[in-house]
C-alpha positions as CSV (number, residue, x, y, z in Angstrom):
1,M,0.0,0.0,0.0
2,N,1.2,3.5,-0.7
3,N,3.0,5.3,2.1
4,T,0.6,8.2,1.9
5,M,-2.3,5.9,2.7
6,N,-3.3,4.6,6.0
7,T,-2.7,1.0,6.8
8,L,-5.6,-1.5,6.7
9,Q,-5.5,-1.7,10.5
10,D,-5.7,2.1,10.8
11,I,-8.7,2.2,8.5
12,K,-10.4,-0.7,10.4
13,Q,-9.9,1.0,13.8
14,N,-11.0,4.4,12.6
15,F,-14.1,3.0,11.0
16,K,-15.2,1.0,14.0
17,Q,-14.5,4.0,16.3
18,G,-16.6,6.2,14.0
19,L,-19.5,3.7,14.2
20,D,-19.5,3.9,17.9
21,N,-20.5,7.6,17.7
22,Y,-23.9,6.7,16.2
23,G,-26.8,5.8,18.4
24,R,-28.5,4.0,15.5
25,R,-27.9,2.6,12.1
26,I,-30.7,2.2,9.6
27,I,-29.9,-0.1,6.6
28,V,-32.1,0.0,3.6
29,C,-31.8,-2.9,1.2
30,A,-30.7,-1.5,-2.1
31,G,-30.3,-4.7,-4.1
32,T,-31.9,-4.7,-7.5
33,G,-35.1,-6.5,-6.2
34,C,-35.8,-4.0,-3.4
35,V,-34.8,-1.0,-5.6
36,S,-37.4,-2.1,-8.1
37,S,-40.0,-2.1,-5.3
38,G,-39.2,1.4,-4.2
39,S,-36.5,1.1,-1.6
40,L,-34.6,4.2,-2.8
41,D,-37.7,6.3,-2.2
42,I,-38.0,4.9,1.3
43,H,-34.3,5.8,1.9
44,K,-34.9,9.3,0.6
45,K,-37.9,9.9,2.8
46,L,-36.2,8.4,5.9
47,Q,-33.4,10.9,5.5
48,K,-35.9,13.8,5.2
49,K,-38.0,12.8,8.2
50,I,-35.1,12.0,10.5
51,E,-33.7,15.5,9.8
52,E,-37.1,17.1,10.3
53,N,-37.3,15.4,13.7
54,G,-34.1,17.1,14.9
55,Y,-31.7,14.2,14.5
56,E,-28.3,14.4,12.8
57,V,-28.2,11.9,10.0
58,D,-25.2,10.8,7.9
59,L,-25.4,8.8,4.7
60,K,-21.7,7.8,5.0
61,L,-19.6,7.4,8.0
62,R,-17.6,10.5,8.5
63,K,-13.9,10.1,8.3
64,E,-13.1,11.3,11.8
65,G,-16.4,10.2,13.4
66,V,-19.4,12.4,14.2
67,E,-19.2,16.0,15.3
68,T,-21.5,16.6,18.2
69,D,-21.7,20.4,18.3
70,S,-25.5,20.4,18.1
71,E,-28.1,20.2,20.9
72,V,-28.8,16.6,19.9
73,E,-27.1,14.1,22.2
74,E,-24.4,12.0,20.6
75,N,-26.4,8.7,20.9
76,D,-29.1,10.3,18.8
77,N,-27.0,10.5,15.7
78,V,-28.2,8.3,12.9
79,I,-26.3,6.7,10.0
80,L,-28.6,5.9,7.2
81,S,-27.0,3.5,4.7
82,K,-27.8,1.2,1.8
83,S,-26.8,-2.4,1.5
84,G,-26.8,-5.0,-1.2
85,C,-29.4,-7.7,-1.5
86,Q,-30.4,-9.0,1.9
87,G,-31.8,-12.2,0.4
88,F,-35.3,-12.2,1.6
89,C,-36.6,-10.9,-1.7
90,Q,-40.2,-12.2,-1.1
91,M,-40.6,-9.7,1.7
92,G,-38.9,-6.7,0.3
93,P,-38.4,-3.8,0.5
94,L,-36.4,-4.5,3.7
95,V,-35.3,-2.0,6.4
96,E,-33.1,-3.1,9.3
97,I,-32.7,-1.0,12.5
98,Q,-29.6,-1.4,14.6
99,P,-28.7,-2.0,17.4
100,E,-32.2,-3.4,18.1
101,G,-31.9,-5.7,15.2
102,Y,-35.5,-5.0,13.9
103,L,-36.0,-6.2,10.4
104,Y,-39.0,-4.5,8.8
105,T,-40.5,-6.2,5.8
106,R,-42.6,-5.0,2.8
107,V,-41.9,-1.5,3.8
108,E,-43.7,1.3,1.9
109,V,-42.9,5.0,1.8
110,D,-46.0,5.7,3.9
111,D,-44.5,3.5,6.7
112,V,-41.6,5.9,7.3
113,D,-43.5,8.1,9.7
114,K,-44.4,5.1,11.8
115,I,-40.7,4.0,11.9
116,I,-39.6,7.5,13.0
117,E,-42.3,7.9,15.6
118,R,-42.3,4.4,17.2
119,T,-38.7,3.2,16.7
120,I,-36.4,6.2,16.4
121,K,-38.2,8.4,18.9
122,N,-39.7,5.8,21.3
123,D,-37.5,2.7,21.0
124,E,-40.5,0.5,20.1
125,P,-40.9,-1.9,17.1
126,V,-43.4,-1.3,14.4
127,E,-45.2,-4.6,15.0
128,E,-47.1,-4.7,11.7
129,L,-43.8,-4.4,9.7
130,L,-42.2,-7.4,11.5
131,F,-42.1,-10.7,9.6
132,T,-45.1,-12.8,10.3
133,S,-44.9,-16.5,9.6
134,R,-47.7,-17.8,7.2
135,A,-47.5,-21.2,8.8
136,D,-48.3,-20.2,12.4
137,G,-48.8,-16.4,12.5
138,E,-45.8,-15.9,14.8
139,K,-44.0,-12.6,14.5
140,Y,-40.2,-12.4,14.4
141,K,-38.2,-9.4,15.6
142,G,-35.1,-9.7,13.4
143,R,-33.1,-11.8,11.0
144,D,-31.4,-13.9,13.7
145,E,-34.9,-15.3,14.6
146,I,-36.5,-15.6,11.2
147,P,-36.3,-19.3,10.1
148,F,-35.4,-18.2,6.5
149,Y,-32.2,-16.7,7.8
150,E,-31.6,-18.8,10.9
151,L,-31.5,-22.1,9.0
152,Q,-28.9,-20.8,6.5
153,S,-25.1,-20.6,6.8
154,R,-24.3,-17.3,5.2
155,S,-20.6,-16.6,4.6
156,V,-20.3,-15.3,1.0
157,L,-23.6,-13.4,1.6
158,K,-22.9,-12.4,5.2
159,K,-21.5,-9.0,4.3
160,C,-23.7,-8.7,1.2
161,G,-26.8,-7.5,3.0
162,S,-25.3,-5.6,5.9
163,I,-22.4,-3.3,4.7
164,D,-22.5,-0.3,2.4
165,P,-21.1,-1.8,-0.9
166,E,-19.9,1.6,-2.0
167,D,-17.7,2.3,1.1
168,I,-14.4,0.5,0.9
169,R,-13.7,1.4,4.5
170,E,-16.5,-0.7,5.8
171,Y,-15.3,-3.7,3.9
172,I,-11.8,-3.2,5.4
173,S,-13.3,-2.8,8.9
174,L,-14.5,-6.4,8.6
175,N,-10.9,-7.7,7.8
176,G,-11.2,-6.9,4.2
177,Y,-8.1,-7.1,2.1
178,E,-6.1,-8.7,4.9
179,A,-6.2,-12.1,3.2
180,A,-4.8,-10.4,0.0
181,E,-2.1,-8.7,2.1
182,Q,-1.2,-12.0,3.6
183,A,-1.0,-13.7,0.2
184,Y,1.3,-10.9,-1.2
185,T,3.6,-10.4,1.8
186,K,3.8,-13.7,3.6
187,M,3.0,-16.5,1.0
188,S,4.6,-17.7,-2.2
189,P,2.4,-18.4,-5.3
190,K,2.8,-22.1,-4.7
191,E,1.7,-21.8,-1.1
192,V,-1.4,-19.8,-2.1
193,C,-2.3,-22.5,-4.6
194,E,-1.7,-25.3,-2.1
195,V,-4.1,-23.7,0.5
196,V,-6.9,-23.4,-2.1
197,E,-6.3,-26.9,-3.4
198,E,-6.2,-28.3,0.2
199,A,-9.5,-26.6,0.9
200,N,-10.9,-28.3,-2.2
201,L,-12.8,-25.2,-3.3
202,R,-14.8,-26.4,-6.3
203,G,-15.9,-23.9,-8.9
204,R,-19.3,-22.4,-8.1
205,G,-20.1,-21.6,-11.8
206,G,-21.6,-25.1,-12.4
207,G,-18.8,-27.5,-13.4
208,G,-17.4,-27.9,-9.9
209,F,-13.8,-28.2,-11.0
210,P,-11.3,-27.7,-8.1
211,A,-10.1,-24.1,-8.2
212,G,-6.7,-24.8,-6.6
213,V,-5.9,-27.4,-9.3
214,K,-6.8,-24.9,-12.0
215,W,-4.7,-22.2,-10.4
216,N,-1.7,-24.6,-10.1
217,L,-1.9,-25.5,-13.8
218,T,-1.9,-21.8,-14.7
219,R,0.9,-21.0,-12.3
220,K,3.2,-23.7,-13.9
221,E,2.7,-22.3,-17.4
222,E,5.6,-20.1,-18.5
223,G,4.9,-16.7,-19.8
224,D,5.7,-13.0,-19.3
225,K,2.0,-12.2,-19.2
226,K,-0.9,-13.9,-17.5
227,Y,-4.5,-12.9,-16.8
228,V,-7.2,-13.5,-14.2
229,I,-10.8,-13.3,-15.3
230,C,-13.9,-13.1,-13.1
231,N,-16.8,-14.7,-15.0
232,G,-19.9,-12.6,-14.0
233,D,-21.9,-13.5,-17.1
234,E,-24.8,-15.0,-15.2
235,G,-27.5,-15.8,-17.6
236,D,-29.7,-18.6,-16.2
237,P,-33.4,-17.7,-16.0
238,G,-34.3,-16.9,-12.5
239,A,-30.6,-16.9,-11.3
240,F,-29.2,-13.8,-9.5
241,M,-26.5,-15.0,-7.2
242,D,-23.5,-13.4,-9.0
243,R,-25.4,-10.2,-9.5
244,S,-26.2,-9.9,-5.8
245,V,-22.6,-10.5,-4.8
246,L,-21.3,-8.0,-7.2
247,E,-23.9,-5.5,-6.0
248,G,-23.5,-6.2,-2.3
249,T,-19.9,-7.0,-1.7
250,P,-17.8,-6.2,-4.8
251,H,-14.6,-5.8,-2.8
252,S,-14.7,-9.5,-1.9
253,V,-14.5,-10.4,-5.6
254,I,-11.7,-7.9,-6.2
255,E,-9.8,-9.4,-3.2
256,G,-10.3,-12.9,-4.5
257,M,-9.0,-11.8,-7.9
258,M,-5.9,-10.3,-6.3
259,I,-5.2,-13.5,-4.5
260,A,-5.7,-15.5,-7.7
261,A,-3.3,-13.1,-9.5
262,R,-0.7,-13.6,-6.8
263,A,-1.1,-17.4,-7.1
264,I,-0.6,-17.6,-10.9
265,G,1.7,-14.6,-11.4
266,A,-0.8,-12.4,-13.2
267,D,-0.6,-8.6,-13.4
268,E,-3.9,-7.9,-15.1
269,G,-7.5,-9.0,-14.7
270,Y,-11.0,-8.6,-16.2
271,I,-14.4,-8.6,-14.5
272,Y,-16.8,-9.7,-17.2
273,V,-20.3,-8.7,-16.1
274,R,-23.6,-8.6,-18.0
275,M,-24.6,-5.1,-19.2
276,E,-28.2,-6.0,-18.1
277,Y,-26.8,-5.6,-14.5
278,P,-26.4,-1.8,-14.4
279,L,-26.3,-1.6,-10.6
280,A,-23.7,-4.3,-10.4
281,V,-21.6,-2.6,-13.1
282,K,-21.9,0.7,-11.3
283,R,-20.8,-0.6,-7.9
284,V,-18.0,-2.8,-9.3
285,R,-16.6,0.2,-11.2
286,K,-16.6,2.3,-8.1
287,A,-15.1,-0.5,-6.0
288,V,-12.2,-0.9,-8.5
289,E,-11.6,2.9,-8.5
290,D,-11.6,3.0,-4.7
291,A,-9.2,0.1,-4.4
292,R,-7.0,1.7,-7.0
293,E,-7.1,5.1,-5.2
294,M,-6.2,3.4,-1.9
295,G,-3.2,1.7,-3.5
296,L,-4.7,-1.8,-3.3
297,L,-4.6,-2.1,-7.0
298,G,-1.9,-0.9,-9.3
299,E,1.9,-0.9,-8.8
300,N,3.8,-2.3,-5.9
301,I,0.8,-3.8,-4.0
302,F,1.3,-3.8,-0.2
303,G,4.8,-2.4,-0.7
304,T,6.0,-5.4,-2.8
305,E,7.3,-5.6,-6.3
306,H,4.1,-7.1,-7.5
307,S,1.5,-5.2,-9.6
308,F,-2.1,-6.0,-10.5
309,D,-5.0,-4.0,-11.9
310,I,-8.5,-4.8,-13.1
311,N,-10.5,-3.9,-16.1
312,I,-14.3,-4.0,-16.3
313,M,-15.9,-5.6,-19.4
314,E,-19.7,-5.4,-20.0
315,G,-21.0,-8.4,-21.9
316,A,-23.8,-8.0,-24.4
317,G,-26.1,-10.6,-22.9
318,A,-25.3,-13.7,-24.9
319,F,-25.8,-16.8,-22.6
320,V,-23.1,-18.7,-24.4
321,C,-20.5,-16.1,-23.2
322,G,-20.7,-17.8,-19.9
323,E,-18.5,-20.5,-21.5
324,E,-14.9,-19.5,-20.8
325,T,-13.6,-19.7,-24.4
326,A,-16.6,-17.7,-25.7
327,L,-16.1,-15.2,-22.9
328,M,-12.4,-14.7,-23.9
329,N,-13.4,-14.2,-27.5
330,S,-15.8,-11.5,-26.4
331,V,-13.2,-9.7,-24.3
332,E,-10.9,-9.7,-27.4
333,G,-13.6,-8.0,-29.4
334,K,-14.5,-11.1,-31.4
335,R,-17.9,-12.8,-31.7
336,G,-18.6,-14.8,-28.5
337,M,-18.3,-18.3,-29.7
338,P,-16.7,-21.4,-28.0
339,E,-13.5,-22.9,-29.1
340,P,-12.4,-26.5,-29.0
341,K,-10.2,-27.6,-26.0
342,P,-7.3,-28.2,-25.7
343,P,-5.6,-25.8,-25.5
344,Y,-7.2,-24.9,-22.2
345,P,-7.2,-21.3,-21.0
346,A,-4.5,-22.2,-18.4
347,Q,-2.3,-22.9,-21.4
348,Q,-3.4,-20.5,-24.0
349,G,-6.2,-18.1,-23.0
350,L,-6.9,-14.4,-23.3
351,F,-4.8,-12.9,-26.1
352,G,-3.0,-16.3,-26.3
353,K,-1.6,-16.0,-22.7
354,P,-2.1,-18.3,-19.7
355,T,-5.4,-17.3,-18.1
356,N,-7.3,-18.4,-15.0
357,I,-11.1,-18.0,-15.1
358,N,-13.4,-18.3,-12.0
359,N,-16.9,-17.2,-11.4
360,V,-18.0,-14.5,-9.0
361,E,-19.0,-16.8,-6.0
362,T,-15.8,-18.8,-6.3
363,L,-13.6,-15.7,-6.1
364,A,-15.6,-14.2,-3.3
365,T,-15.0,-17.4,-1.3
366,V,-11.2,-17.3,-1.7
367,P,-10.4,-14.6,0.9
368,M,-12.2,-16.6,3.6
369,I,-10.1,-19.6,2.9
370,I,-6.8,-17.7,3.1
371,E,-7.9,-15.9,6.2
372,Q,-9.2,-19.0,8.2
373,G,-7.2,-21.8,6.6
374,A,-8.2,-24.8,4.6
375,E,-9.1,-27.1,7.6
376,K,-11.5,-24.5,9.1
377,Y,-13.1,-24.0,5.7
378,K,-13.7,-27.7,5.3
379,E,-15.6,-28.0,8.6
380,I,-18.7,-26.9,6.6
381,G,-20.2,-29.0,3.7
382,T,-19.2,-32.5,2.7
383,E,-15.9,-34.2,2.3
384,D,-15.9,-33.9,-1.5
385,S,-17.9,-30.7,-1.6
386,P,-16.8,-28.5,1.2
387,G,-18.1,-25.0,2.0
388,T,-21.4,-23.4,1.1
389,K,-23.4,-22.6,-2.1
390,T,-25.7,-19.8,-2.9
391,F,-29.0,-20.6,-4.6
392,A,-31.8,-18.4,-6.1
393,L,-34.9,-20.0,-4.6
394,T,-37.9,-19.3,-6.7
395,G,-41.2,-20.8,-7.9
396,H,-44.1,-22.3,-5.9
397,V,-42.5,-21.7,-2.5
398,V,-43.5,-19.5,0.3
399,N,-40.1,-17.7,0.8
400,T,-38.4,-16.9,-2.4
401,G,-35.0,-15.2,-2.5
402,L,-31.3,-15.6,-2.3
403,I,-30.1,-18.3,0.1
404,E,-26.8,-19.8,1.1
405,V,-26.5,-23.3,2.7
406,P,-23.7,-25.8,3.4
407,L,-23.2,-28.2,0.5
408,G,-24.8,-31.4,1.5
409,T,-28.0,-29.8,2.8
410,T,-31.1,-31.7,1.5
411,L,-33.7,-30.4,-0.9
412,R,-36.3,-31.1,1.8
413,E,-34.5,-28.7,4.2
414,I,-34.2,-26.0,1.5
415,I,-37.7,-26.2,0.2
416,F,-39.8,-26.9,3.3
417,D,-37.7,-25.3,6.1
418,I,-35.9,-22.4,4.6
419,G,-38.4,-21.9,1.8
420,G,-41.3,-22.2,4.2
421,G,-43.1,-24.9,2.1
422,V,-44.8,-25.4,-1.2
423,T,-47.8,-23.3,-2.3
424,D,-50.8,-24.4,-4.3
425,A,-52.6,-22.5,-7.1
426,K,-54.2,-20.1,-4.5
427,G,-51.0,-19.4,-2.7
428,N,-51.9,-21.6,0.3
429,I,-49.2,-23.7,2.0
430,D,-49.6,-27.4,0.9
431,N,-46.5,-29.5,1.1
432,D,-48.3,-32.5,-0.4
433,N,-48.6,-30.4,-3.5
434,F,-44.9,-30.6,-4.3
435,K,-44.2,-32.0,-7.7
436,A,-40.7,-31.2,-8.8
437,V,-37.7,-28.9,-8.5
438,Q,-35.6,-27.8,-11.4
439,I,-32.0,-27.3,-10.3
440,G,-29.1,-25.9,-12.3
441,G,-31.2,-23.9,-14.8
442,P,-31.1,-24.8,-18.5
443,S,-28.1,-27.0,-17.8
444,G,-29.7,-28.9,-15.0
445,G,-32.5,-31.3,-14.6
446,C,-35.7,-32.0,-12.6
447,L,-35.9,-33.9,-9.4
448,T,-39.0,-35.2,-7.7
449,R,-40.3,-36.2,-4.2
450,K,-38.1,-39.3,-4.2
451,H,-35.0,-37.0,-4.4
452,L,-36.0,-34.7,-1.5
453,D,-33.5,-36.3,0.9
454,I,-30.4,-36.5,-1.3
455,P,-27.6,-34.1,-0.3
456,V,-27.3,-31.1,-2.5
457,D,-23.7,-31.4,-3.6
458,F,-21.8,-31.6,-6.9
459,D,-21.5,-35.4,-7.1
460,S,-24.9,-36.5,-5.6
461,L,-26.9,-34.3,-7.9
462,I,-25.0,-35.6,-11.0
463,E,-25.8,-39.1,-9.9
464,A,-29.5,-38.1,-9.6
465,G,-29.5,-36.7,-13.1
466,A,-29.2,-33.0,-12.3
467,M,-26.4,-30.7,-11.4
468,V,-25.6,-27.7,-9.0
469,G,-25.1,-25.5,-12.0
470,S,-24.9,-21.8,-11.2
471,G,-27.5,-22.2,-8.4
472,G,-31.0,-21.7,-9.9
473,L,-33.6,-23.6,-7.9
474,V,-37.2,-23.5,-9.2
475,V,-39.9,-25.3,-7.1
476,M,-43.0,-26.5,-8.9
477,N,-46.4,-27.7,-7.6
478,Q,-48.8,-30.3,-9.0
479,D,-50.4,-27.7,-11.3
480,T,-47.2,-27.5,-13.4
481,C,-47.1,-29.2,-16.8
482,M,-43.6,-30.7,-17.0
483,I,-43.6,-30.6,-20.8
484,Q,-44.2,-26.9,-20.7
485,V,-41.2,-26.6,-18.3
486,A,-39.0,-28.6,-20.7
487,K,-40.2,-26.5,-23.6
488,F,-39.4,-23.3,-21.7
489,F,-35.8,-24.2,-21.1
490,M,-35.4,-25.7,-24.6
491,K,-36.7,-22.5,-26.1
492,F,-34.2,-20.5,-24.0
493,T,-31.2,-22.6,-25.0
494,Q,-32.2,-22.8,-28.6
495,E,-32.4,-19.0,-28.8
496,E,-29.1,-18.7,-27.0
497,S,-27.1,-21.2,-29.2
498,C,-24.3,-19.4,-31.0
499,G,-24.9,-21.6,-34.0
500,K,-21.4,-22.9,-34.4
501,C,-22.3,-26.6,-33.9
502,V,-24.8,-28.2,-36.2
503,L,-26.1,-30.5,-33.5
504,C,-26.6,-27.6,-31.1
505,R,-28.0,-25.2,-33.7
506,E,-30.3,-27.5,-35.5
507,G,-30.7,-30.2,-32.9
508,T,-32.2,-27.9,-30.2
509,K,-34.5,-26.3,-32.9
510,Q,-35.8,-29.8,-33.8
511,M,-36.2,-30.7,-30.1
512,L,-38.3,-27.6,-29.6
513,N,-40.4,-28.5,-32.6
514,L,-41.1,-31.9,-31.2
515,L,-42.0,-30.5,-27.9
516,N,-44.4,-28.1,-29.6
517,K,-46.1,-31.1,-31.4
518,I,-46.6,-32.7,-28.0
519,T,-48.2,-29.7,-26.4
520,E,-50.4,-29.1,-29.5
521,G,-51.8,-32.6,-29.7
522,K,-49.9,-33.5,-32.9
523,A,-47.5,-36.1,-31.6
524,D,-47.4,-39.9,-31.5
525,Q,-45.1,-42.5,-29.9
526,N,-42.6,-41.9,-32.7
527,T,-42.3,-38.3,-31.6
528,L,-41.1,-39.4,-28.1
529,T,-38.6,-41.8,-29.6
530,K,-37.2,-39.1,-31.9
531,L,-37.0,-36.6,-29.0
532,E,-35.1,-38.9,-26.7
533,K,-32.6,-40.0,-29.5
534,L,-32.1,-36.4,-30.6
535,G,-31.5,-35.3,-27.0
536,Q,-28.7,-37.9,-26.6
537,A,-27.1,-36.9,-29.9
538,V,-27.1,-33.2,-29.0
539,K,-25.4,-34.0,-25.6
540,K,-22.7,-36.1,-27.3
541,G,-22.0,-34.0,-30.3
542,S,-22.0,-30.3,-29.1
543,L,-18.8,-28.4,-28.6
544,C,-19.5,-26.5,-25.4
545,G,-21.4,-26.8,-22.2
546,L,-24.5,-25.0,-23.5
547,G,-25.1,-27.7,-26.2
548,K,-24.0,-30.6,-24.1
549,T,-26.4,-29.8,-21.3
550,A,-29.3,-28.2,-23.3
551,P,-31.2,-31.6,-23.5
552,N,-31.0,-32.2,-19.7
553,P,-34.4,-30.6,-18.7
554,V,-36.1,-32.6,-21.5
555,L,-34.4,-35.9,-20.9
556,S,-34.9,-35.7,-17.1
557,T,-38.6,-34.9,-17.4
558,M,-39.1,-37.6,-19.9
559,D,-37.5,-40.1,-17.5
560,L,-39.3,-38.9,-14.3
561,F,-42.7,-37.9,-15.8
562,E,-43.1,-40.6,-18.6
563,E,-46.8,-40.9,-17.8
564,E,-47.4,-37.2,-18.3
565,Y,-45.7,-37.3,-21.7
566,R,-47.8,-40.3,-22.6
567,A,-51.0,-38.6,-21.6
568,H,-50.2,-35.8,-24.0
569,V,-49.3,-38.1,-26.8
570,E,-51.7,-41.1,-26.4
571,D,-54.7,-39.5,-24.7
572,N,-54.4,-36.0,-26.2
573,T,-54.8,-34.5,-22.7
574,C,-52.7,-32.3,-20.5
575,P,-53.2,-33.7,-16.9
576,V,-53.0,-30.2,-15.4
577,N,-54.9,-28.4,-18.1
578,E,-51.9,-26.1,-18.9
579,C,-51.6,-26.9,-22.6
580,D,-54.3,-24.9,-24.3
581,A,-54.6,-27.2,-27.3
582,L,-55.2,-30.2,-25.1
583,S,-57.1,-28.6,-22.2
584,V,-60.7,-29.5,-21.6
585,P,-62.9,-26.4,-21.1
586,E,-64.3,-25.8,-17.6
587,I,-67.6,-24.4,-16.6
588,D,-67.5,-21.9,-13.7
589,P,-70.4,-22.9,-11.4
590,E,-70.8,-19.4,-10.1
591,E,-71.4,-18.0,-13.6
592,C,-73.4,-20.8,-15.2
593,K,-77.1,-20.0,-15.4
594,G,-78.2,-23.5,-16.6
595,C,-79.5,-22.1,-19.9
596,T,-78.6,-25.3,-21.8
597,I,-77.3,-23.5,-24.9
598,C,-73.9,-25.0,-24.5
599,A,-75.3,-28.6,-24.3
600,K,-77.5,-28.0,-27.3
601,E,-74.5,-26.7,-29.4
602,C,-72.0,-29.3,-28.4
603,P,-71.4,-31.6,-31.4
604,V,-70.5,-34.7,-29.3
605,D,-73.0,-34.4,-26.5
606,A,-70.1,-33.9,-23.9
607,I,-72.1,-31.5,-21.7
608,E,-74.7,-32.6,-19.2
609,G,-77.1,-30.8,-16.8
610,E,-80.7,-30.0,-16.2
611,P,-82.2,-26.6,-17.1
612,Q,-81.6,-24.0,-14.4
613,E,-78.9,-26.1,-12.9
614,V,-75.1,-25.9,-13.2
615,H,-73.8,-27.9,-16.2
616,R,-70.8,-30.1,-16.4
617,I,-68.4,-31.0,-19.2
618,I,-67.6,-34.7,-19.6
619,A,-63.8,-34.6,-20.0
620,E,-63.4,-38.0,-21.7
621,D,-66.0,-37.1,-24.3
622,C,-64.9,-33.6,-25.0
623,I,-63.0,-33.0,-28.3
624,N,-61.9,-29.5,-27.3
625,C,-63.5,-27.8,-30.3
626,G,-64.4,-24.6,-28.5
627,T,-68.1,-24.5,-29.6
628,C,-69.4,-24.3,-26.1
629,I,-67.1,-21.3,-25.3
630,E,-68.4,-19.4,-28.3
631,A,-72.0,-20.3,-27.5
632,C,-72.1,-19.3,-23.9
633,K,-73.6,-15.8,-23.4
634,F,-72.5,-15.5,-19.8
635,N,-68.7,-16.2,-20.2
636,A,-69.0,-19.1,-17.9
637,I,-66.8,-21.4,-19.9
638,S,-63.0,-21.1,-20.2
């Protein structure tokens, strides 16, 4: 670090002393989810109202603490800050009050006056804003008590929802950059690689390849120039883990990249982040600038002869650029298309130089491993999959949001305990209504009730026909058509194919056509046979991970839900009435007048009922011609 700058320890001490001068801290969640729900308006009104009530309020911790020359007592000073995603997205916008630890949920701008009056002025909670369990109606004071948080093991996300992501001093106050300092001043590149390899940190981007092994391979390559790349091109539908880490604790990623650079001998790095993540881009750019200004990036890091700096590259949104060779092509200004391997990036990567690529979550985990040691890190998780994994929990589940659990946690614990249970079509909790969970996004597969107790780790999921992937986890209830699910993911991967491989380009298109035939009632047994064979061919013949895994959602649903596929093909029916072409019309008993017009117009006599009584459609006789819908004058049939 430059001599003109304070040491990390000085910054840490000054920041903590400064915090002690505030009586309260209010943290407003400013992750993308809460921002879209109005959290910035809440933050703005809180500032205005706190000042109007005579309190001193700071939006950033003052460098030398708080001046107390006003009539307001020192413990009445308030620091009002923003955080990254706090994870409990289902209940946002979120506002946390410290030191009481109150977590207010679904806060609206109109609630600000109540927060000022009851909590800031009278030290009382706003009861109606506390989280209330849908299962038993119990209210919970703060995150330490709420089951959603209590049952997790948050390490990568620990700082994400509590610190100001745009204040480097706060990250430093929580031991930030001390692991990087240790790596540069007390460890050799080989020692850094050995610690990460001993910890068995497996890549969190989906493949699960050991990061330490990858680092060592790159370290051993000769070359006067090497690169470190952070892959932040998160593109799975419903996945927002990397985005949240970049928004909430960008300095952890920068520090991880610094350590990786020390390990392999790199002096330059790139953070490749999707341009669709404007808030993440903004905060990462500021974090890099602040680290550079403080002397943490640039020349002679920590007073050593080593240098390292980071560039920010915004991706154009192509899902295939999540593949490392396509990503490097994109950074070089070429079209983002995968290349055959070998050579591997460790041998010949960015601009033809040895390159190490890890995803956001992997790099954010590295400082913890250096700080606490490999053995301590391995105390959580399983023997072959140590540590934690973040997941974006979505779908038919009570508590949706960003979670982090030890690898080896079961799906049952995630869905029914942390997630709060499965919801039915009306939003009621009904755990018997669980049907499947799609894990791993377009690259993953579906799992059913029989898989609820398998440990969620890299190897167990692959054995079950799925994969951890980047961490998308979509829960589905019994009202979900699994062919529609397979079609959704196939449509996504078909549109995102770069077109380089014939099997991927044309194979995914034909698979989608076959799925469309099934949902439109135009398929037969031969269609299913073709679909399965084509899926296997695409898996074997595609060049990159996108094509090789694209058939997974289709093949896994064909295996686990064979009867549902057969119902569509052999009986021309969708068991859950989700496929319009195969769905039997239904008569709403509250709207039906018993006029008998629909029964008279039905060409196959599939409607029964007496005059002035509610009529009923006989599903097995209905040919789904739509005549009854057109004939009904009361819009009672849909």
